[in-house]
LOLUM-101406 format. One record per residue (C-alpha): residue number from 1; residue in three letters; chain; x, y, z. Coordinates in Angstrom, 1 decimal. Layout:
! LOLUM-101406
NODE  seq  type  mol       u       v       w
NODE  NUM   ALA    A       X       Y       Z
...
//
This chain:
! LOLUM-101406
NODE  seq  type  mol       u       v       w
NODE    1   MET    A    54.3   311.4   149.7
NODE    2   LYS    A    56.3   313.0   146.9
NODE    3   ALA    A    59.1   315.5   147.7
NODE    4   LEU    A    61.3   317.8   145.7
NODE    5   THR    A    63.9   320.4   146.8
NODE    6   THR    A    64.7   323.6   144.8
NODE    7   ALA    A    67.0   326.3   146.1
NODE    8   GLY    A    66.8   324.9   149.6
NODE    9   ILE    A    63.0   324.8   149.7
NODE   10   THR    A    61.5   321.4   150.0
NODE   11   VAL    A    57.9   320.7   148.8
NODE   12   ARG    A    56.1   317.6   149.8
NODE   13   ALA    A    52.8   316.7   148.3
NODE   14   GLU    A    50.2   314.0   148.7
NODE   15   ALA    A    46.7   313.5   147.2
NODE   16   PHE    A    43.6   311.6   148.3
NODE   17   TYR    A    40.2   310.9   146.8
NODE   18   LEU    A    37.1   312.5   148.2
NODE   19   PRO    A    34.3   310.1   147.4
NODE   20   GLU    A    31.7   311.9   149.5
NODE   21   HIS    A    32.1   315.0   147.2
NODE   22   SER    A    32.5   313.1   143.9
NODE   23   LYS    A    29.8   312.1   141.4
NODE   24   PRO    A    31.3   309.3   139.2
NODE   25   GLN    A    28.0   308.9   137.3
NODE   26   GLU    A    28.4   312.6   136.2
NODE   27   ASN    A    32.2   312.2   135.6
NODE   28   ARG    A    33.0   314.5   138.5
NODE   29   TYR    A    35.8   313.3   140.7
NODE   30   LEU    A    37.1   315.5   143.6
NODE   31   PHE    A    40.6   315.0   145.0
NODE   32   GLY    A    42.1   316.7   148.1
NODE   33   TYR    A    45.8   317.3   148.4
NODE   34   ARG    A    48.2   318.4   151.2
NODE   35   ILE    A    51.3   320.4   150.7
NODE   36   ALA    A    54.2   321.0   153.1
NODE   37   ILE    A    56.7   323.7   152.2
NODE   38   GLU    A    59.9   323.6   154.3
NODE   39   ASN    A    62.6   326.4   154.2
NODE   40   GLY    A    66.0   324.7   154.4
NODE   41   SER    A    67.8   327.7   152.9
NODE   42   LYS    A    69.6   330.6   154.8
NODE   43   HIS    A    67.1   333.2   153.6
NODE   44   THR    A    63.6   334.2   154.8
NODE   45   VAL    A    61.3   333.7   151.8
NODE   46   GLN    A    57.8   334.5   150.8
NODE   47   LEU    A    55.5   332.5   148.5
NODE   48   ILE    A    54.0   335.0   146.2
NODE   49   SER    A    52.0   333.0   143.6
NODE   50   ARG    A    51.6   329.6   142.0
NODE   51   ARG    A    51.0   327.8   138.7
NODE   52   TRP    A    49.5   324.4   138.5
NODE   53   LEU    A    49.4   322.2   135.4
NODE   54   ILE    A    46.5   319.6   135.8
NODE   55   ARG    A    46.1   316.7   133.4
NODE   56   ASN    A    43.2   314.2   133.2
NODE   57   ALA    A    43.3   310.6   131.9
NODE   58   LEU    A    42.4   311.8   128.4
NODE   59   GLY    A    45.6   314.0   128.2
NODE   60   MET    A    43.5   317.2   128.5
NODE   61   ARG    A    45.4   319.9   130.3
NODE   62   ARG    A    44.5   323.0   132.2
NODE   63   GLU    A    46.5   325.6   134.0
NODE   64   VAL    A    45.6   327.3   137.2
NODE   65   GLU    A    47.5   330.4   138.4
NODE   66   GLY    A    46.9   332.7   141.3
NODE   67   LEU    A    48.4   334.7   144.1
NODE   68   GLY    A    49.5   332.8   147.2
NODE   69   VAL    A    47.9   329.6   148.3
NODE   70   VAL    A    44.6   329.2   150.2
NODE   71   GLY    A    44.4   333.0   150.4
NODE   72   GLN    A    47.8   333.4   152.0
NODE   73   GLN    A    51.3   334.5   150.9
NODE   74   PRO    A    53.2   332.9   153.7
NODE   75   ILE    A    56.6   334.1   154.9
NODE   76   LEU    A    59.0   331.3   155.9
NODE   77   ALA    A    62.1   332.0   158.0
NODE   78   PRO    A    65.0   329.5   157.7
NODE   79   GLY    A    64.0   326.2   159.3
NODE   80   TYR    A    60.3   327.0   159.2
NODE   81   ALA    A    57.5   325.2   157.3
NODE   82   PHE    A    54.0   326.0   156.1
NODE   83   GLU    A    51.3   323.4   155.4
NODE   84   TYR    A    48.0   323.7   153.6
NODE   85   SER    A    45.3   321.5   152.1
NODE   86   SER    A    43.2   322.2   149.0
NODE   87   TYR    A    41.4   320.3   146.3
NODE   88   CYS    A    41.1   319.6   142.6
NODE   89   ASP    A    38.3   318.4   140.4
NODE   90   LEU    A    38.6   316.1   137.4
NODE   91   ASP    A    36.3   314.7   134.8
NODE   92   THR    A    38.2   311.4   134.8
NODE   93   ASP    A    39.1   309.0   137.6
NODE   94   ILE    A    42.8   309.4   137.2
NODE   95   GLY    A    45.1   312.4   136.5
NODE   96   ALA    A    48.1   314.3   137.8
NODE   97   MET    A    49.2   317.7   139.1
NODE   98   VAL    A    52.6   319.4   138.9
NODE   99   GLY    A    53.5   323.0   139.4
NODE  100   ILE    A    55.7   325.8   140.5
NODE  101   TYR    A    55.7   328.4   143.3
NODE  102   PHE    A    57.0   331.9   142.6
NODE  103   MET    A    58.9   333.0   145.7
NODE  104   LYS    A    60.8   336.1   146.8
NODE  105   ARG    A    63.7   336.3   149.2
NODE  106   ILE    A    63.0   339.0   151.8
NODE  107   ASP    A    66.5   340.1   152.4
NODE  108   ASP    A    67.4   341.1   148.8
NODE  109   GLY    A    64.0   341.0   147.0
NODE  110   ALA    A    65.4   338.3   144.5
NODE  111   TRP    A    62.7   336.2   142.8
NODE  112   PHE    A    63.0   332.5   142.2
NODE  113   THR    A    60.8   329.5   141.3
NODE  114   VAL    A    60.4   326.4   143.4
NODE  115   GLN    A    59.2   323.1   141.7
NODE  116   ILE    A    56.2   321.3   143.1
NODE  117   PRO    A    56.6   317.5   142.5
NODE  118   GLN    A    54.2   315.8   140.3
NODE  119   PHE    A    51.6   313.7   142.1
NODE  120   MET    A    48.8   311.4   140.9
NODE  121   LEU    A    45.1   311.9   141.4
NODE  122   VAL    A    43.7   308.4   141.4
NODE  123   VAL    A    40.4   306.9   142.5
NODE  124   PRO    A    41.5   303.9   144.6
NODE  125   ALA    A    39.2   301.4   142.8
NODE  126   ARG    A    41.0   302.4   139.5
NODE  127   LEU    A    44.2   300.6   140.7
NODE  128   ASN    A    42.4   297.2   141.0
//
């Protein structure tokens, strides 16, 4: 599991291959990922939006942006955490994701960004 802390907010990320939803013969590979966001700061914060940069094995990139995560804009008091799972599709059997969350402090309304650590998307057989 990869972890990175920005402004007191720790983001942990891990990915896993979903063979039952993939079709390698059609170059469709589906990966799930789990994210844990822990508020180690002294402020209550809200995750407003996200931006992902996704790369495949051929170096092709795509960006994904949107409000919240999994349909939520969670508020995290100091010491609290929020976890969610989602998925990403690729047209190659290896790739990577990295991103940022746009967050807001509830007490003063200040906006800030939190880095999401880069993690690999790899079909297990690719490592052999």
